[in-house]
C-alpha positions as CSV (number, residue, x, y, z in Angstrom):
1,X,128.9,24.8,20.3
2,X,131.5,24.8,17.3
3,X,130.3,24.0,13.7
4,X,129.8,20.2,12.7
5,X,133.9,18.9,11.7
6,X,135.4,15.8,10.7
7,X,135.4,14.2,14.0
8,X,131.8,13.9,14.0
9,X,131.0,10.5,15.4
10,X,128.5,8.0,17.3
11,X,124.6,8.4,16.6
12,X,123.4,11.8,14.4
13,X,119.2,10.5,14.4
14,X,117.3,11.5,11.5
15,X,114.2,12.7,13.2
16,X,110.4,12.4,12.1
17,X,108.5,15.9,11.4
18,X,105.7,15.8,13.6
19,X,101.9,16.9,12.7
20,X,98.4,17.1,13.9
21,X,96.5,15.0,12.7
22,X,95.0,17.7,10.4
23,X,98.8,17.8,8.6
24,X,99.6,21.1,10.4
25,X,103.0,21.2,12.3
26,X,103.0,20.2,15.6
27,X,105.8,22.2,17.5
28,X,104.8,21.3,21.0
29,X,105.4,17.1,19.9
30,X,108.5,18.8,18.4
31,X,110.1,19.7,22.0
32,X,109.1,16.6,23.6
33,X,110.4,14.8,20.8
34,X,113.5,16.7,21.1
35,X,113.6,16.1,24.7
36,X,113.2,12.2,24.0
37,X,116.2,12.4,21.6
38,X,118.7,13.9,24.3
39,X,117.2,11.3,27.3
40,X,118.3,8.2,24.9
41,X,121.5,9.6,24.7
42,X,122.0,10.4,20.8
43,X,125.5,12.8,19.8
44,X,123.4,14.8,17.4
45,X,120.2,15.2,15.4
46,X,119.6,15.8,11.8
47,X,116.2,17.6,10.4
48,X,114.5,18.2,7.4
49,X,116.3,14.4,5.9
50,X,113.9,12.3,3.6
51,X,112.2,10.6,6.6
52,X,111.3,14.3,8.1
53,X,109.3,14.6,5.0
54,X,111.2,17.8,4.0
55,X,109.6,18.0,0.6
56,X,106.0,18.4,1.9
57,X,107.2,21.8,3.9
58,X,107.3,25.3,2.9
59,X,110.2,27.2,3.5
60,X,108.5,29.1,6.3
61,X,107.5,25.5,7.6
62,X,111.1,24.7,7.4
63,X,112.4,27.5,9.3
64,X,109.8,27.8,11.9
65,X,110.5,23.5,12.5
66,X,114.3,23.9,12.8
67,X,114.3,27.0,15.1
68,X,111.8,25.1,17.1
69,X,114.3,22.5,17.3
70,X,117.3,24.6,17.8
71,X,115.6,26.3,20.7
72,X,114.9,23.2,22.5
73,X,118.3,21.5,22.2
74,X,119.9,24.4,23.8
75,X,123.5,24.2,22.3
76,X,123.7,20.8,24.2
77,X,124.2,18.5,21.2
78,X,124.6,19.3,17.1
79,X,122.0,20.1,14.8
80,X,122.3,19.3,10.6
81,X,119.6,20.4,8.7
82,X,119.0,18.4,4.7
83,X,118.8,21.5,2.8
84,X,118.7,19.3,-0.8
85,X,116.5,21.4,-3.1
86,X,115.9,21.2,-6.7
87,X,117.3,24.4,-7.5
88,X,120.7,26.3,-6.1
89,X,118.3,29.4,-5.2
90,X,116.3,27.8,-2.5
91,X,119.5,25.7,-1.5
92,X,121.4,28.7,-0.5
93,X,118.4,31.1,0.8
94,X,117.4,27.6,3.2
95,X,121.3,27.3,4.3
96,X,121.7,30.8,5.3
97,X,118.0,30.8,7.4
98,X,119.0,27.7,9.5
99,X,122.8,28.6,10.0
100,X,121.8,31.5,11.5
101,X,119.3,29.7,13.8
102,X,122.3,28.1,14.9
103,X,122.2,24.7,13.0
104,X,125.9,23.1,12.8
105,X,126.2,21.9,9.2
106,X,123.9,21.2,6.5
107,X,123.5,17.7,4.3
108,X,122.7,17.6,0.4
109,X,122.2,15.1,-1.7
110,X,122.8,15.0,-5.8
111,X,119.5,15.1,-7.7
112,X,117.7,13.0,-10.1
113,X,118.8,14.6,-13.0
114,X,122.9,14.2,-12.8
115,X,123.6,10.8,-13.9
116,X,126.8,10.5,-15.4
117,X,130.4,11.0,-12.9
118,X,130.9,14.4,-15.0
119,X,127.6,15.7,-14.1
120,X,127.7,14.4,-10.5
121,X,130.8,15.9,-9.4
122,X,130.1,19.4,-11.8
123,X,127.0,19.5,-9.3
124,X,128.8,19.4,-6.0
125,X,131.5,21.9,-7.8
126,X,128.4,23.9,-8.3
127,X,127.2,23.4,-4.5
128,X,130.7,24.3,-2.6
129,X,129.5,27.9,-5.0
130,X,126.7,28.0,-3.5
131,X,127.2,27.2,0.3
132,X,130.5,29.1,0.4
133,X,133.6,27.8,2.6
134,X,132.5,29.1,5.9
135,X,129.4,26.4,5.8
136,X,130.8,22.6,6.8
137,X,128.1,19.9,5.0
138,X,127.2,16.5,4.8
139,X,127.4,14.3,1.6
140,X,124.4,12.3,1.1
141,X,125.1,9.0,-1.0
142,X,121.6,7.6,-0.9
143,X,120.9,5.6,-4.3
144,X,117.6,4.5,-3.5
145,X,115.9,7.9,-3.0
146,X,117.7,9.6,-5.6
147,X,118.6,6.9,-8.6
148,X,122.1,8.6,-8.4
149,X,125.1,5.8,-8.0
150,X,127.8,7.4,-7.1
151,X,131.3,5.3,-7.4
152,X,133.8,4.8,-4.4
153,X,136.0,6.9,-6.8
154,X,133.8,9.9,-7.5
155,X,133.4,10.3,-3.6
156,X,136.8,10.4,-3.2
157,X,136.9,13.4,-6.1
158,X,134.1,15.1,-4.5
159,X,135.5,14.8,-1.0
160,X,139.3,16.0,-2.6
161,X,137.3,18.9,-4.4
162,X,135.4,19.7,-0.9
163,X,137.3,21.3,1.7
164,X,134.3,22.2,3.2
165,X,132.8,18.9,3.4
166,X,133.2,17.2,6.7
167,X,131.0,14.2,6.5
168,X,129.8,11.3,4.0
169,X,126.4,9.9,5.2
170,X,126.9,6.7,3.6
171,X,123.8,4.5,2.4
172,X,124.5,2.5,-0.3
173,X,123.0,-1.1,-0.6
174,X,125.2,-3.4,-1.0
175,X,127.8,-0.7,0.6
176,X,130.4,-2.3,2.4
177,X,133.0,-2.3,0.0
178,X,132.0,1.1,-0.9
179,X,132.7,2.3,2.6
180,X,135.8,0.4,3.0
181,X,137.3,1.4,-0.1
182,X,136.5,5.3,1.4
183,X,138.0,4.8,4.6
184,X,141.5,2.6,3.1
185,X,141.9,5.6,0.4
186,X,142.2,8.4,4.0
187,X,144.2,5.6,5.7
188,X,146.7,5.4,3.0
189,X,146.9,9.3,3.0
190,X,145.5,9.5,-0.4
191,X,142.7,12.2,0.8
192,X,141.8,13.6,4.5
193,X,139.9,11.5,7.0
194,X,136.7,12.9,7.3
195,X,134.3,11.3,9.4
196,X,131.6,8.7,8.3
197,X,127.9,7.8,9.4
198,X,125.7,5.2,8.3
199,X,122.3,5.4,7.0
200,X,121.2,1.9,6.0
201,X,117.1,2.3,7.3
202,X,117.1,1.5,10.8
203,X,120.8,0.5,10.9
204,X,120.1,-2.7,9.2
205,X,124.0,-3.4,8.7
206,X,125.6,-1.1,11.6
207,X,127.6,-3.6,13.4
208,X,129.2,-4.4,9.9
209,X,129.3,-1.0,9.2
210,X,131.2,0.3,12.3
211,X,133.8,-2.4,11.8
212,X,134.4,-1.5,8.3
213,X,135.5,1.8,9.8
214,X,132.3,4.2,10.3
215,X,132.4,6.4,13.0
216,X,128.6,5.9,13.8
217,X,124.9,6.2,12.6
218,X,122.5,9.2,10.6
219,X,119.8,7.2,10.3
220,X,116.1,7.0,11.9
221,X,114.4,4.1,14.0
222,X,111.6,4.3,16.6
223,X,114.2,3.1,19.1
224,X,117.0,5.5,19.0
225,X,118.4,3.6,22.0
226,X,119.5,0.8,19.8
227,X,122.2,2.7,18.1
228,X,123.1,4.2,20.8
229,X,124.2,1.2,22.4
230,X,125.1,-0.6,19.5
231,X,127.9,2.4,18.9
232,X,128.9,2.5,22.6
233,X,129.6,-1.2,22.6
234,X,131.7,-1.4,19.4
235,X,133.4,2.0,20.6
236,X,135.0,0.0,23.9
237,X,135.8,-3.2,21.6
238,X,132.7,-5.3,22.8
239,X,132.0,-6.3,19.5
240,X,129.5,-9.3,20.0
241,X,127.7,-7.1,22.6
242,X,127.1,-5.1,19.8
243,X,125.6,-8.0,17.8
244,X,123.3,-8.7,20.5
245,X,122.0,-6.0,21.1
246,X,120.9,-5.3,17.4
247,X,119.4,-8.4,17.0
248,X,117.2,-8.1,19.9
249,X,115.5,-5.2,18.1
250,X,116.6,-6.7,14.5
251,X,113.2,-7.6,13.6
252,X,111.2,-4.6,14.1
253,X,113.6,-2.8,12.5
254,X,113.3,-4.7,9.5
255,X,109.7,-3.8,9.5
256,X,110.1,-0.5,9.9
257,X,112.3,0.0,7.0
258,X,109.4,-1.3,4.3
259,X,109.0,1.0,1.4
260,X,106.2,3.3,1.5
261,X,105.0,2.6,5.0
262,X,108.0,2.4,6.9
263,X,107.5,6.0,7.8
264,X,103.7,5.9,9.0
265,X,105.4,2.3,10.9
266,X,107.6,5.3,12.8
267,X,105.5,7.5,14.0
268,X,103.1,4.8,15.0
269,X,105.3,3.7,17.6
270,X,106.7,6.9,18.3
271,X,103.3,8.2,19.2
272,X,102.7,4.6,21.1
273,X,106.0,5.6,23.3
274,X,104.4,8.8,24.1
275,X,107.3,11.0,21.9
276,X,104.5,12.7,19.1
277,X,100.6,13.3,19.8
278,X,99.5,12.1,16.7
279,X,100.7,9.4,14.2
280,X,100.2,11.6,11.2
281,X,102.0,11.4,8.3
282,X,101.0,14.6,5.9
283,X,99.6,13.9,2.2
284,X,100.1,12.0,0.2
285,X,101.4,9.7,2.4
286,X,100.3,6.3,3.7
287,X,98.1,4.5,6.7
288,X,98.2,1.4,8.0
289,X,96.1,-1.4,8.3
290,X,94.2,-2.9,11.5
291,X,97.3,-6.4,10.2
292,X,99.7,-3.9,10.5
293,X,98.7,-2.5,13.8
294,X,98.7,-6.8,14.8
295,X,102.5,-6.8,13.3
296,X,103.6,-3.9,15.1
297,X,102.3,-4.8,18.3
298,X,103.5,-8.7,18.3
299,X,106.9,-7.8,17.2
300,X,107.1,-5.0,19.8
301,X,106.3,-7.7,22.5
302,X,108.6,-10.1,21.8
303,X,111.7,-7.6,21.3
304,X,110.8,-7.1,25.0
305,X,111.2,-10.6,26.1
306,X,114.2,-10.2,24.0
307,X,115.9,-7.7,25.8
308,X,114.7,-9.0,29.2
309,X,116.7,-12.1,28.2
310,X,119.8,-9.7,27.0
311,X,120.1,-8.4,30.6
């Protein structure tokens, strides 16, 4: 399969990293998770993202996990690997390792230490030097997690100076105006057209983002089939159907996006669906209360009723 390029579209699911109850990597659940994603029709996978608990893994664990994913995917869909790191040496080491394993590209977010526009653009000039011209990469704009605000103008400058950057993972919120501005710039011929996949948790604004020019989603949700169906309906021009499908899942998607406990909610549901053996979040991480579990059960039940009525 060819490397990631600017034509990427669809749903690149941000995966969880499965652990056993004791906190060890669970590679058997990793296989089931990959099979589940393929069965639900995702276009690609993104591993070692923020919701993949990447900072909690050692370098060797990161390599082992990516190797397992690549062996299970068997080239059927592209895989992007999060390569953000405190320094450029570990970024380069991980990038070289995962690209050798067959990854199709890497994703990089700015560190919290860069604040001004000049600092941000200078940082990504060093990213270009570190990754080299042969590695396609994704620019992750996620200020809630990084604390770094990148204006549309700064993003456009980074993209113009980064020929190997083939995709923007747009996660600013509110960010619809920024998304529109970036897409309009390419339509006016001010820059090359790149892929834009949106990452606002669980696709919370996915129908609107698709209407603003996004090519799909790169985020996580315990029901990836929602994003697959929404993107498919929107692509064939059935905008109302896209909104109807989205609306059926919205209460649970919203619940899953709560700060601090959201990943625990996602892993609990995936365990309930038989995708992973344990809902464990590696320490430090939250645990769900009995009230949380009751909320989730009610939301799933109500979601089932809405889907049945939707047909």
